[in-house]
N, C-alpha and C positions, 0 to 999 in steps of 0.2 A: 522697336523690337516687336516682331510679330508673335502672336500667341497661337497655340494650337487651336483648331476648331472647337475641340471639347472645352478647353480652357476659356475661350471667348464666350461660349454659351454659359458656362458656369459663372463667369464674371458678370454677364448680363443678368443672370438670375439673382446673383447677390445684390447687384445694384437695384433690381426691381424690388426685392424684399426690403432693402434698406429704405428706398424711396417710399414704398407702401407703408412702412412703419412710421415714417414722418407724417404721412397722410392720416394714418390711423390715430396717431397722437393728436393731430389737429381735430379729428372728428370726436374723439373722447373729450377734448377741451370744450368743443362746441356743445356737446350734450350736458356736461357739467355746468357750464355757464347758463345754459337755458334752464336747467332744473333749479339752479340756485335762484335765478331771477323769477321764475314762476312761483317758487315758494315764498320769496319776499313779497311779491305782488298779492298772493293769496292772503298773507297775514295782514295786509292793509286793505283787504276787500276789493282788490283791483285785478284786472286782467292784463297780462303781458302783451304789449304791442311791439312785436319784434322789429318793426320798421321805425320805431321811435326810441330805440334803446342802444346807446353807443356800445355797451359791452357785447351785446348780442350781434350788432353790426360787425364788430371786429372779429368775433368768432366765426360768423357766417362768411365773411370775406376771406378769412384765413383758409377755410376749407375750400371755398370756391376757387381761390387763386391757385392753390396747389393742384386741384383737379383740372382747372383750365389749361395749365401748362404741362400736364402729364403726357399728352400725346406728343408734344414737341420734344420731350425728353426721352420717353420710352420708345417712340418710333425710331429715331436714329440709333439708339443703343441696340435694339433688337435687330434692326436692319443691318447694321455694321457687324454684329455678332454672327448673323445668319450667313453672310458672305465672306466670313473670315477677314474682316477689315477693322475689327475692334482691337486696335493696337494700344501700346502703353500710353501714348499721348491722349488717345480718346478716353482711356480708362481714368487717367489723372483728371481730365476735364469732367468726366461723368461723376467721379467721386467728389470732386470739388463742388459740382452742382448739388449733389445730395447734401453735402455739408452746408452749403449756402441756404438750401431750403430749411434745414434744421435751425440755422441762425435766424432766418425769416420768421419761423414759427415763434421763437423766443422773443424776437422784437415785436411782433404783433401782440403777443400776450402781454408784454411789458408796456408797450407804448400805444397800442390800439391803432385804429385807422380813422382817418377823417372822411367825412362825406364828400368833401371837395376833391379828394383824390391826390392831394399834394402831401404825401407822406414821406417827408425827407428823412425821418428816422429809419425808414426801410430801404433807402437807396443803397446803403452799404452792402446789403445782400442781394438786392434786386438787379442792379446793373452788372455786377460781376456774373450773376446767374445768366443774364442775357448773353454775355460774352461766351460763357460755356455752351449755351444752347446754339448760338450762332456757329461756333466751331464744330460742334457735333452735327448740326444740320448741313453745314458745308461739306463735311466729310461724307455724310450719307448721300448727298446729291451726286457725289463722284460714282456711286453705285450705278447710276443711270448710264454711264459710259462703259460699263463692263460688257 
């Protein structure tokens, strides 16, 4: 079902605000973790080494990962909305992606990330997210033929 151009832009804006909120929560988590660890280290007379701290590594990777993938999500969403191609299927996929990013945030906070990069606990949100992005990217590439 096709949306009106105004509705498509409104939906893209809602998706952006929601996605940005997930990113904002990740950034707040990062700051809270960093401040907690700095305080703990100060009490022991030590300095925090962010590169040798698993908790901070996880918080940093959470923020970086969401930021890294944001152009791959927001680019297609806004491109599709701008040319009136953000239909119901795209919206379902886009909202699914935002939800999966929220699940990813919870999983990283709960399970952390490993330095080796084999984070099987995150795969449940990561791989379905890739499918959503692939669908949106494929649909946005169709714009080139307009």
